[in-house]
C-alpha positions as CSV (number, residue, x, y, z in Angstrom):
1,X,24.2,-71.1,-31.1
2,X,24.0,-74.4,-29.1
3,X,27.7,-74.9,-29.9
4,X,28.8,-71.7,-28.1
5,X,26.5,-72.5,-25.2
6,X,27.7,-76.0,-25.0
7,X,31.4,-74.9,-25.1
8,X,30.7,-72.3,-22.3
9,X,28.9,-74.7,-20.2
10,X,31.2,-77.6,-20.8
11,X,34.3,-75.5,-20.1
12,X,32.8,-74.2,-16.9
13,X,31.6,-77.6,-15.7
14,X,34.9,-79.4,-16.8
15,X,37.3,-76.6,-15.6
16,X,39.7,-77.8,-13.0
17,X,38.6,-81.4,-12.8
18,X,39.4,-84.5,-14.9
19,X,36.7,-86.5,-16.6
20,X,35.4,-89.6,-14.9
21,X,36.4,-91.7,-17.9
22,X,38.8,-91.0,-20.7
23,X,36.1,-91.2,-23.4
24,X,34.1,-88.2,-22.3
25,X,35.6,-85.9,-24.8
26,X,34.4,-88.2,-27.6
27,X,30.9,-88.0,-26.3
28,X,31.1,-84.4,-25.4
29,X,31.3,-83.5,-29.0
30,X,28.0,-85.3,-29.8
31,X,26.1,-83.4,-27.2
32,X,24.9,-80.8,-29.5
33,X,23.6,-83.2,-32.0
34,X,21.9,-85.1,-29.2
35,X,20.1,-81.9,-27.9
36,X,18.8,-81.2,-31.5
37,X,17.9,-84.8,-32.1
38,X,20.2,-85.1,-35.1
39,X,22.1,-88.2,-34.0
40,X,22.1,-91.6,-36.0
41,X,20.6,-94.4,-34.1
42,X,23.8,-96.3,-33.6
43,X,25.5,-93.1,-32.2
44,X,22.5,-92.4,-30.1
45,X,22.5,-95.7,-28.2
46,X,26.3,-95.3,-27.4
47,X,25.7,-91.8,-26.1
48,X,22.7,-92.9,-24.0
49,X,24.7,-95.7,-22.5
50,X,27.5,-93.2,-21.8
51,X,25.1,-90.7,-20.1
52,X,23.6,-93.5,-17.9
53,X,27.1,-94.2,-16.6
54,X,28.6,-90.6,-16.5
55,X,27.1,-88.2,-14.1
56,X,29.4,-85.3,-15.3
57,X,28.3,-85.6,-18.9
58,X,24.6,-86.1,-17.7
59,X,24.9,-82.7,-15.8
60,X,26.6,-81.0,-18.8
61,X,23.7,-82.2,-21.0
62,X,21.1,-81.0,-18.4
63,X,22.9,-77.6,-18.1
64,X,23.0,-77.3,-21.9
65,X,19.3,-78.2,-22.3
66,X,18.4,-75.6,-19.5
67,X,20.5,-73.0,-21.0
68,X,18.8,-73.5,-24.5
69,X,15.4,-73.2,-23.0
70,X,16.3,-70.0,-21.1
71,X,17.6,-68.5,-24.4
72,X,14.3,-69.5,-26.3
73,X,12.3,-68.0,-23.6
74,X,14.4,-64.8,-23.7
75,X,13.6,-64.5,-27.5
76,X,9.9,-64.7,-26.9
77,X,8.0,-61.4,-26.7
78,X,7.2,-60.3,-23.2
79,X,3.5,-59.5,-24.1
80,X,1.3,-56.6,-25.0
81,X,2.4,-53.0,-24.1
82,X,0.3,-51.5,-21.3
83,X,-2.3,-48.9,-22.2
84,X,-0.4,-46.2,-20.2
85,X,2.8,-46.8,-22.2
86,X,1.2,-46.9,-25.5
87,X,-0.8,-43.7,-24.7
88,X,2.5,-41.8,-23.5
89,X,4.3,-42.9,-26.7
90,X,1.5,-41.8,-29.0
91,X,1.4,-38.4,-27.2
92,X,5.1,-37.8,-27.8
93,X,4.6,-38.9,-31.5
94,X,1.7,-36.4,-31.9
95,X,3.9,-33.6,-30.1
96,X,6.8,-34.2,-32.4
97,X,4.5,-34.1,-35.5
98,X,3.0,-30.8,-34.4
99,X,6.3,-29.3,-33.8
100,X,7.6,-30.4,-37.3
101,X,4.6,-28.9,-38.9
102,X,4.7,-25.7,-37.0
103,X,5.7,-22.5,-38.8
104,X,8.6,-22.2,-36.2
105,X,10.1,-25.4,-37.5
106,X,11.3,-23.6,-40.6
107,X,13.9,-21.6,-38.4
108,X,15.3,-24.9,-36.6
109,X,18.0,-25.6,-39.4
110,X,18.8,-22.0,-39.6
111,X,19.3,-21.7,-35.8
112,X,21.5,-24.8,-36.0
113,X,23.6,-23.2,-39.0
114,X,23.9,-19.9,-37.0
115,X,25.1,-21.6,-33.9
116,X,27.7,-23.5,-36.0
117,X,28.7,-20.4,-37.8
118,X,29.2,-18.4,-34.6
119,X,31.2,-21.2,-33.0
120,X,33.4,-21.3,-36.1
121,X,33.9,-17.5,-36.1
122,X,34.7,-17.4,-32.4
123,X,37.3,-20.2,-33.0
124,X,38.9,-18.4,-35.9
125,X,39.1,-15.1,-33.9
126,X,40.7,-17.0,-31.0
127,X,43.3,-18.6,-33.4
128,X,44.0,-15.1,-34.9
129,X,44.4,-13.6,-31.4
130,X,46.8,-16.3,-30.5
131,X,48.8,-15.7,-33.6
132,X,48.9,-12.0,-33.1
133,X,50.0,-12.3,-29.5
134,X,52.6,-15.2,-29.9
135,X,54.0,-15.2,-33.5
136,X,53.4,-11.7,-35.0
137,X,56.7,-9.9,-35.8
138,X,57.6,-7.3,-33.1
139,X,57.5,-3.6,-34.1
140,X,59.9,-1.1,-32.7
141,X,58.4,1.1,-30.1
142,X,57.5,4.6,-31.4
143,X,57.7,7.6,-29.1
144,X,54.3,9.1,-28.4
145,X,54.0,12.8,-29.1
146,X,53.6,13.5,-25.3
147,X,57.1,11.9,-24.8
148,X,58.9,14.7,-26.7
149,X,59.9,17.8,-24.8
150,X,60.7,20.3,-27.4
151,X,58.1,22.1,-29.7
152,X,58.7,24.2,-32.7
153,X,56.5,26.3,-35.0
154,X,55.9,23.5,-37.4
155,X,54.1,21.5,-34.8
156,X,51.2,24.0,-34.8
157,X,49.0,24.8,-37.7
158,X,49.5,28.3,-39.2
159,X,46.5,30.5,-40.1
160,X,46.1,31.8,-43.6
161,X,47.7,35.0,-44.3
162,X,45.8,38.3,-44.7
163,X,45.1,39.4,-48.2
164,X,47.4,42.2,-49.4
165,X,44.9,44.2,-51.3
166,X,41.1,44.6,-52.1
167,X,41.6,43.1,-55.5
168,X,43.0,39.9,-53.9
169,X,39.8,39.6,-51.8
170,X,37.5,40.2,-54.8
171,X,39.5,37.6,-56.8
172,X,39.1,34.9,-53.9
173,X,35.4,35.6,-53.8
174,X,35.1,35.1,-57.6
175,X,36.8,31.8,-57.4
176,X,34.7,30.6,-54.7
177,X,31.5,31.8,-56.5
178,X,30.4,34.0,-53.6
179,X,29.9,36.9,-55.9
180,X,27.6,35.1,-58.3
């Protein structure tokens, strides 16, 4: 974490200007260990001497220290939640629980399924309509009956003929069980 912060601050701090002395890069690599207190005593004295002489490295160290403190402060909890906030959240939780336990909650998944099913059916119907309009084979046009001008006797239904004799009438009644 400190390494990324050090690189960001160091790059911003040293961008566009040269170091006051050529040895700053050597000490800059040890700044993270110095911030965490992990330096050996012989390296620590060298870095302290350099920091007393080099204002750029002192400023970079101070910026890194301040950035670390800001990050640690940001990770701390802000404090207890206010009573109105807690009451509002708890009311919403109770409302959701009551809604989930109500008899109407049974229908929620079915309503969702029905809406998806109707959307799918509408999509399929639309796709079939597009196919029928654009890609279906063309049928030859047929002439409607009103377009014909000539009529003949076969166009009209013929009534059944009259029976020739009374025996024929009686025979038809027997066949139809009217004479029981």
